[in-house]
N, C-alpha and C positions, 0 to 999 in steps of 0.2 A: 335892370335886365333889358329895358327897351335900348338902351345903350347898347349891349353884348349883341341884340339883335342885329339892330342898325350896322354895327359894325361888322359882323360875319355877313351881313346882306350885302356890304359894300363891297367887301373883300370877294366874294362868288360872282359878283355883276361884272367886276373889273376883270377878273377872269375867264367869265365867260364870254364876254366882249372881244378880248384877244384872242382868245381862243381860235377864233373864226380862220385866222393866217395859216393855220395848216397844225402838224403835229409837230411842231420843233419847241411848240412852249412846253415846259416842265412845271411840275407840281410834288411838294414834298412836306415830309415833316421834320422838325427840329428840336433842339431841346440842348439844355445845359444850365450851368451857374450863374446866379447873378452875385456881383461883389457890390453891392449899393450902398452910397451914404448921400449926405448933402453939405452942399458948401457952408461955410461957418454961419453967414447970415448973422442974426442976431443970439447965436448959441454963442453963448460967451469962451465956452470950454470947446467950443466945436463939437462933432460928432462920431463917433466910432461906425466904422460901418457894419452892414448885417449881410450875411452869406443866406441866397437860398437858392430858388431855382425858375426856369421860366420854360416855357413849352408851348408850341403852335404849329403854324401850315404857313408857308410859302409858296409862290408861284413865281417863275422866272420867264418874262416876254421879251425875246430876241427883237431888239429894232436895228441891230446892225451883227448879222450874222455873226458868230464865234468873237465879237469885238465889243460889243455894247448891247446891254439889255435893262429891262426895269424890273425889279425884283418888290412885289405887295407881297407884305405878311401880313398876319394876325396871331399875337401871341399872350397868352399869359404870363404875367411877369408879377412875381413875389418880389418887391422892393423894400425899400425905407431904410432905417439907422437906430443905434443906440446911444444912449447918453447915459454918462455916469456921474453922480453927483456925491460928495461926502457930507455928511451931516455935523453939526455943530459937536456932538458927540466922538466924531469920527468915523461912524460906521458908514461902509461904502453901499451907495444905492443906485441899482440900474433899472432903466426903462426902455424896452423895445418897441419901436414904432414900426408896426406892421403895414405897410400900404400895397397893397396889390391893384394890379392897373390889366386895363385890356389894352395894348398898344398896337397901334398900325404903322410901321415904318413902311414908307414908299421910297426905296433907295434906287439911286442909279449905279449898275454895276458895269465895270471895265476889266474885261478878261486880260489876264496879260499872259499868255501862252496857253496852254491846255491845263495846266493846273491850278495856277494863281489868278486871285483878282480882288480887286478892292471896291468897296461900295460906300456910299454915302446919300444921305437926303433927312427930309424932314421925317420926325415921328409925331403921331398923335395917340395922346394916351387918355382913357378913361379909368377914374378911379372907381373898383368895385368894391372895395374894403378896406377899412381903417380901423386900427385896434391897438392900444399900447398896453403893452406886457410889462406888469413887475414880476416880482419876485413871488407875491401874495397874492395878486389877481390881476384880471384886465379888463379894460374898459373901452367902450365903442365912443369915441369923438367925432366930433366935426370941425376940426381944425383944418385938415387937408384939401386944398382944392380939388372940384371934381374934375377939372381938364387939364392935361399938362401938354405941352408943346415942347418938342426937342429936336436937336440935331443928331445925328447918329454917322458915326463912319469906323469901317473895319474891313478885315481881310478873309479872305476864304482859299482854303486848298480842298478842290476839288478831284477826287479821284473817282473814275467812273461815275456810280451813283450814290457816292458815299463823301459827305464834305466835313471839314473842320473849319469852325471859325471863330475869330474874335472879333468884339467890337466894343467900342464907348460911346455911351449915350450921353448928353448933357442937357439940363433944361434950358428954357429960355423964360420961363417965368416961376415964379416960387412957389415951393411945394406948401408951405404952411402959410396960412393967411396970416399978412402983416408980419413974416417974419424975415425977409428979403433972402433964406436959404431956397437953395435949386437941388433936384435932382443930379445925381452924378454915379453913373453905374456902368463897370465893367462886365461884359458877357463873354463866356467861351461856352463853345459847345458842338455838338455832332449836329448832322441831318442825314436824310434819305431821300433822293429821290424817286418816285413812283415811275 
């Protein structure tokens, strides 16, 4: 919980500092679908994707008016993956790894015209929940690293106070301890600027 509080405080502090420049800064809410999995790593048969959602807040701080801005965000993101096994008796067995993060992307945003923009930069993730769900039960493990560093890149279509965005995020460090597997997440969503 301390990590969530620290992340929220940092996000608000950055927005307050840059908000001294005038009223051209933007603040909004966004959310959408996650299509997440992990790279193969030590999972011999690979992993199947998990579909879930993300939701959070973003700011946009112009550095060069109408051309270049900084976009810090704070997002609750439900990620993870699924694995399928076949037993000796031929029964199929599925496990769903549910990994929830508070993600802090800090993106450089380049505006191309009035509607289109591209964005990219680092993302810092703090694990807040980890659960393995099977058909019969669920268990809480401590196999997932508590901190995730990633690179994020995407595009946005901005129409007045409404935006549609797509993004891909790839981890730089392993997700599950000693597995060499990394997060790989596609996101698509919408947002509203206040």
